[in-house]
C-alpha positions in Angstrom: -41.3 157.1 -137.0 -39.4 159.8 -135.1 -35.8 160.7 -135.7 -33.5 162.8 -133.4 -31.4 165.5 -135.1 -28.3 166.3 -133.0 -26.1 169.3 -133.5 -22.9 169.8 -131.6 -22.5 173.2 -129.9 -19.1 174.6 -131.1 -17.5 175.3 -127.7 -16.1 172.1 -126.2 -16.4 173.5 -122.7 -17.7 176.7 -121.3 -15.9 177.7 -118.0 -18.3 179.0 -115.4 -17.1 180.9 -112.4 -19.0 183.0 -109.9 -17.0 184.9 -107.3 -18.9 186.4 -104.4 -18.0 187.6 -101.0 -19.2 184.4 -99.3 -17.0 182.1 -101.3 -16.5 180.7 -104.7 -18.3 178.1 -106.8 -16.7 177.1 -110.1 -17.3 174.6 -112.8 -17.7 173.9 -116.5 -20.4 172.8 -119.0 -19.4 170.1 -121.5 -20.8 167.7 -124.0 -23.3 170.3 -125.3 -25.6 169.3 -128.1 -28.8 170.7 -129.5 -31.4 168.0 -129.9 -34.6 168.3 -132.0 -37.1 165.5 -132.9 -38.4 165.4 -136.4 -40.8 163.1 -138.3 -38.5 160.8 -140.2 -40.7 160.4 -143.3 -42.2 163.9 -143.8 -39.6 166.0 -142.0 -41.7 168.4 -139.8 -40.4 169.2 -136.3 -42.2 167.2 -133.6 -40.6 168.8 -130.6 -38.8 172.1 -130.1 -35.0 172.1 -129.9 -33.3 171.4 -126.5 -29.8 172.0 -125.3 -28.4 169.0 -123.5 -25.0 168.7 -121.8 -23.2 168.2 -118.5 -22.7 170.8 -115.8 -19.9 170.2 -113.3 -19.8 172.4 -110.2 -17.4 172.5 -107.4 -16.8 174.4 -104.2 -13.4 176.0 -104.7 -13.5 177.9 -101.4 -11.2 176.6 -98.7 -13.5 177.9 -96.0 -17.1 177.6 -97.2 -19.6 174.9 -98.1 -21.8 175.6 -101.0 -25.3 174.5 -101.8 -26.1 175.0 -105.6 -29.9 175.8 -105.8 -30.8 177.0 -109.3 -29.2 177.8 -112.6 -30.5 180.1 -115.4 -29.3 180.0 -118.9 -29.6 182.7 -121.6 -28.6 182.5 -125.2 -27.0 185.7 -126.5 -26.7 187.0 -130.1 -23.8 188.9 -131.7 -24.8 192.1 -130.0 -25.0 190.5 -126.6 -28.9 190.6 -126.5 -30.8 187.7 -125.2 -32.5 185.5 -127.8 -36.2 184.6 -127.3 -37.3 181.2 -126.3 -41.0 180.0 -126.7 -43.3 182.9 -126.0 -41.6 185.9 -124.5 -39.2 184.1 -122.2 -35.5 184.9 -122.6 -34.0 182.5 -120.1 -34.5 179.0 -118.9 -34.2 178.0 -115.3 -33.4 174.6 -113.8 -33.0 173.2 -110.3 -29.6 172.0 -109.1 -30.6 170.6 -105.7 -31.0 166.8 -105.4 -31.6 164.7 -102.3 -28.3 163.5 -100.8 -26.1 166.0 -102.6 -27.3 169.3 -101.3 -24.0 170.7 -99.8 -20.6 170.7 -101.4 -17.8 171.0 -98.8 -14.5 172.7 -99.9 -13.1 170.9 -103.0 -16.2 168.7 -103.5 -17.8 168.4 -107.0 -21.3 167.6 -108.3 -22.4 166.7 -111.8 -25.8 167.7 -113.3 -27.4 166.7 -116.5 -28.7 169.7 -118.4 -31.8 169.5 -120.7 -33.2 172.9 -121.4 -35.2 174.8 -124.1 -33.1 176.2 -127.0 -34.1 179.1 -129.2 -35.3 177.8 -132.6 -34.1 181.0 -134.3 -30.5 180.1 -133.3 -30.7 177.0 -135.6 -31.9 178.9 -138.7 -30.4 182.4 -138.3 -27.1 181.2 -136.8 -27.0 184.3 -134.6 -26.0 182.5 -131.3 -22.6 183.6 -130.2 -22.6 183.2 -126.4 -24.3 181.4 -123.5 -24.8 183.1 -120.1 -25.1 180.8 -117.1 -26.2 182.3 -113.8 -25.9 180.1 -110.7 -27.8 180.7 -107.5 -26.4 179.1 -104.4 -26.2 179.3 -100.6 -22.9 179.5 -98.9 -22.1 178.6 -95.3 -18.8 178.7 -93.4 -17.2 175.3 -93.2 -16.0 174.3 -89.8 -14.3 171.2 -88.5 -14.0 170.8 -84.7 -12.1 168.3 -82.7 -13.3 167.0 -79.3 -11.1 165.3 -76.8 -12.5 163.5 -73.8 -11.1 161.3 -71.0 -11.7 157.6 -71.0 -10.6 154.8 -68.7 -10.7 151.0 -68.9 -12.1 149.2 -65.9 -11.4 145.6 -65.1 -14.6 143.6 -64.3 
C-alpha cells in the first residue's frame, strides 16, 4: 500500500514579476507543497519528491497581449546556488501554453497547475531558502479598432 507524504512549503505565496521592454507579465505561486510517495508498511520512498502548487499569471500591461510559453524553476540554497535535481540538472522546465488560452489580453489572467521535480537533498538537509521562477513569453501590441460603415433599410 502506498502513502503520500505532504510537506507544506513555508512561503504562502511567492510573487513573480518579470518586467521587460515589451510589456509586463505578473503573477503569484500559491498552495505549494512537496509530495513524496512512500511504501506505507516498510517506509522506503517509491517516487522522488515533487513540488505541486498553483501558478497564476496575468498580463499587467495596458498595451500588450502576452502569451506565456514556458517556465523554469530553480531551487536555491542559503548561498544562492542552485540545488541539484536528479542527475546533474539544476532546473525543471514546464510548458505554460494550453489550447484555447494561448494569449492574455491586458488584465487577463490564467491559472496553471504546477507539478515539478523537487531536490531530495532539500528535504533532508533543509538547505532550501529560495525558489527562482523564470517565465518565457511572447508579447504583442494589443490593438482595438473600430469600423463604421453606412447602411440603409429598403422597403420591399
